[in-house]
C-alpha positions in Angstrom: 27.8 49.4 86.2 28.4 46.8 83.4 26.2 44.4 85.3 23.4 47.3 85.6 23.7 47.9 82.0 23.1 43.9 81.2 20.1 43.7 83.6 18.5 47.0 82.0 19.1 45.2 78.4 17.3 41.9 79.8 14.8 43.7 81.2 14.0 45.7 78.1 14.4 42.9 75.9 11.9 40.7 78.0 9.3 43.7 78.4 9.5 44.8 74.6 8.7 41.0 74.0 5.8 40.9 76.4 4.4 44.1 75.2 4.8 43.4 70.9 2.9 40.2 71.5 0.0 41.4 69.9 2.2 43.1 66.9 2.7 41.7 63.8 4.2 42.2 60.4 8.1 43.7 60.1 7.6 45.6 63.4 7.1 42.2 65.1 10.1 40.9 63.4 12.4 43.8 64.4 12.0 45.8 61.0 11.1 48.9 60.2 7.7 50.7 60.6 6.2 53.7 59.3 5.8 57.1 61.3 8.0 59.2 63.1 11.5 58.4 63.6 12.9 56.6 66.8 14.2 59.6 68.2 10.6 61.3 68.5 9.3 58.4 70.2 9.9 59.5 73.8 8.5 62.9 73.0 5.1 61.1 71.3 4.5 59.1 74.7 5.1 62.0 76.8 2.4 63.8 74.6 0.0 60.7 74.9 0.6 60.6 78.9 -0.3 64.5 79.3 -3.5 63.7 77.0 -4.6 60.7 79.0 -4.2 62.5 82.1 -6.6 65.2 80.9 -9.1 62.4 79.8 -8.7 61.0 83.5 -9.5 64.3 85.2 -12.5 64.4 82.8 -13.8 60.7 84.1 -13.1 59.3 80.9 -11.1 56.6 81.7 -11.3 54.3 78.9 -10.4 57.0 76.5 -7.5 57.7 78.9 -6.2 53.8 79.2 -6.1 53.7 75.1 -3.9 56.9 75.3 -1.8 55.1 78.0 -1.4 52.1 75.9 -0.1 54.6 73.3 2.3 56.2 75.1 3.5 52.8 76.1 4.2 51.8 72.8 5.9 55.1 71.8 8.0 54.7 75.3 9.0 51.2 74.5 10.3 52.1 70.9 12.2 55.2 72.4 13.8 52.8 75.1 15.1 50.0 72.8 16.7 53.0 70.8 18.3 54.4 73.9 18.1 51.8 76.8 18.4 53.0 80.5 17.3 56.5 80.3 15.7 57.3 83.5 13.2 59.7 82.1 11.9 57.0 79.9 11.6 54.1 82.6 9.9 56.6 84.6 7.0 57.1 82.1 7.4 53.5 81.2 6.5 52.9 84.7 3.6 55.4 84.8 1.9 54.3 81.8 2.2 50.5 82.8 1.0 51.4 86.2 -2.2 53.3 85.0 -2.9 50.5 82.7 -2.7 48.3 86.1 0.3 46.4 84.7 1.9 46.9 88.6 4.6 44.2 88.1 6.1 46.0 84.8 5.6 49.1 86.6 7.7 48.3 89.3 10.5 46.9 87.2 10.8 50.2 85.3 10.7 52.1 88.4 13.5 49.9 90.0 15.5 49.8 86.8 15.5 53.6 86.6 16.4 53.9 90.3 19.2 51.8 89.4 20.6 54.3 87.2 19.5 57.8 89.2 18.5 57.1 92.8 17.7 60.3 93.6 15.1 60.8 90.8 12.0 62.5 92.1 9.7 61.5 89.6 10.4 57.6 90.1 10.6 58.1 93.6 7.3 59.7 93.9 5.8 57.2 91.5 7.2 54.1 93.0 6.0 55.1 96.2 2.3 55.4 94.9 2.7 52.2 93.5 3.7 50.6 96.8 0.6 52.5 98.7 -1.6 50.9 95.9 -0.1 47.6 96.4 -0.4 47.7 100.3 3.2 48.6 101.0 3.2 51.7 103.1 6.5 50.8 104.5 7.8 50.6 101.3 6.2 54.1 100.1 7.6 55.7 103.3 11.3 54.7 102.3 10.5 56.4 99.1 9.2 59.6 100.9 12.1 59.5 103.0 14.3 59.8 99.6 12.6 62.8 98.4 12.5 64.3 102.0 15.5 67.0 101.3 14.4 67.8 97.6 11.8 70.8 98.7 9.7 69.5 95.6 6.0 68.9 94.6 6.8 65.3 94.4 7.7 64.9 98.2 4.7 66.9 99.1 2.3 64.9 96.8 3.3 61.6 98.3 3.4 62.8 101.5 -0.5 64.0 101.2 -1.1 60.4 99.9 0.5 58.4 102.7 -1.4 60.5 105.1 -4.3 59.9 103.4 -5.2 63.8 102.7 -5.1 63.0 99.0 -6.9 59.9 97.1 -4.7 58.1 94.4 -6.0 57.2 90.9 -3.7 54.5 91.0 
């Protein structure tokens, strides 16, 4: 368990540094910033993802990407305050995947599964990532994990694997 926690902290620091490369001032140096308290960052990130999904459905892809980037920033801050939360890692992976950052997305999803191996959302989204990166056999492994859940995530991933539904990546 200690090993998992150390790995999560290491990847969190690594990824936070990668994403904050464009930041300047006190925020980049670990100082405070204006805005909502850190406890609300997860909720703000989640709301940005919902907004981005709506924009995506309307075909406004560039505007959606801006929302996904904002979501990613909020979620990184939430993860810095409360590292290792599977729901935060799930949405970090989701936003990263939507921005085309497949390596980061996979890292977040796999970290989340280290903590909660049967997390429905992470298993579905990781399966989608595997499909998008031409690893259908890995997607089938995620489907197998979801098989007994009788949930929407299973149905969604199954339809994508069978080609009945098109992934937007």
